[in-house]
C-alpha positions in Angstrom: 126.7 106.5 90.7 123.1 106.4 89.8 121.4 107.4 86.6 119.0 110.3 86.6 115.4 109.3 85.8 114.4 111.1 82.6 110.8 111.2 83.9 112.0 113.2 87.1 111.1 116.8 87.4 113.8 119.4 86.2 115.7 120.8 89.2 114.5 124.2 90.4 116.5 127.3 89.4 117.5 130.1 91.7 116.9 133.8 91.4 120.6 134.0 90.3 120.2 131.6 87.4 117.3 133.5 86.1 119.2 136.7 86.2 122.4 134.9 84.7 120.2 133.5 81.7 118.8 137.0 81.0 122.1 138.7 81.2 124.0 136.1 79.3 121.6 136.4 76.3 122.1 140.1 76.2 125.9 140.0 76.6 126.4 136.9 74.3 125.3 138.9 71.2 127.8 141.6 71.9 130.8 139.4 73.0 130.3 135.9 71.5 133.8 134.5 72.1 134.3 135.6 75.8 132.3 133.0 77.8 134.5 133.0 80.9 134.4 136.9 80.9 130.9 137.1 80.5 130.3 134.7 83.5 132.6 137.0 85.6 130.8 140.1 84.5 127.4 138.7 85.3 128.6 137.6 88.7 129.9 141.0 89.4 126.7 142.6 88.1 124.7 140.5 90.5 126.8 141.2 93.6 126.5 144.9 93.0 122.8 144.8 92.2 120.8 146.4 95.0 118.2 144.1 96.7 115.1 145.9 95.3 116.4 144.9 91.8 117.3 141.4 92.9 113.8 140.7 94.3 112.0 140.1 91.0 114.6 137.4 90.2 114.5 135.9 93.7 110.7 135.7 93.5 110.9 133.8 90.3 113.4 131.6 92.0 110.9 130.9 94.9 108.2 130.3 92.6 110.3 127.7 90.7 111.2 126.1 94.0 107.4 125.7 94.9 107.0 124.3 91.3 109.8 121.8 91.8 108.4 120.7 95.3 105.0 120.3 93.9 106.2 118.1 90.8 108.6 116.0 93.1 105.7 115.1 95.5 103.6 114.0 92.4 106.6 112.3 90.9 107.2 110.4 94.3 103.6 109.5 94.6 103.5 108.2 90.9 106.5 106.0 91.7 105.2 104.8 95.1 101.7 103.9 93.7 102.7 102.7 90.2 106.0 101.1 91.1 107.7 102.9 88.0 111.3 102.3 87.5 113.7 104.9 86.0 113.1 103.6 82.6 109.3 103.8 83.0 108.8 100.0 83.2 106.4 98.7 85.9 108.7 96.0 87.3 108.6 94.4 90.8 112.0 94.6 92.8 113.4 92.1 95.1 116.2 92.6 97.5 118.2 90.5 99.8 118.7 91.0 103.5 122.3 91.7 104.4 124.5 91.1 107.3 127.2 93.5 108.4 130.1 91.7 106.9 128.7 90.3 103.8 131.0 90.9 100.8 128.0 91.6 98.3 128.0 94.4 95.9 124.9 96.7 95.4 124.2 94.9 92.0 124.1 91.5 93.8 121.4 92.9 96.4 118.7 94.5 94.4 117.6 92.8 91.1 114.4 93.5 89.2 112.4 90.3 88.6 
């Protein structure tokens, strides 16, 4: 399992997650101890919400998706040109060529020099 680069852009949010956050803030103040019930209520609200009421949230989700794509493009370019590693260090990386039946772990394959 790989670690997430702390410099990577934050994942985009869907329209539902914008709606969820807004509704949760409202409902949490009235029902502070009912997290599971609040989540179910918000899901039901979303499912019953007419499309014209969902569209502002979905539009925000699309805008956030575009933000994420733009930031990922910039992030990949920065990595490619600067050789940044996950921890922000600029280290060259060397890798071995492997045959099909080599019993070598991933840690043996790529090491930063």
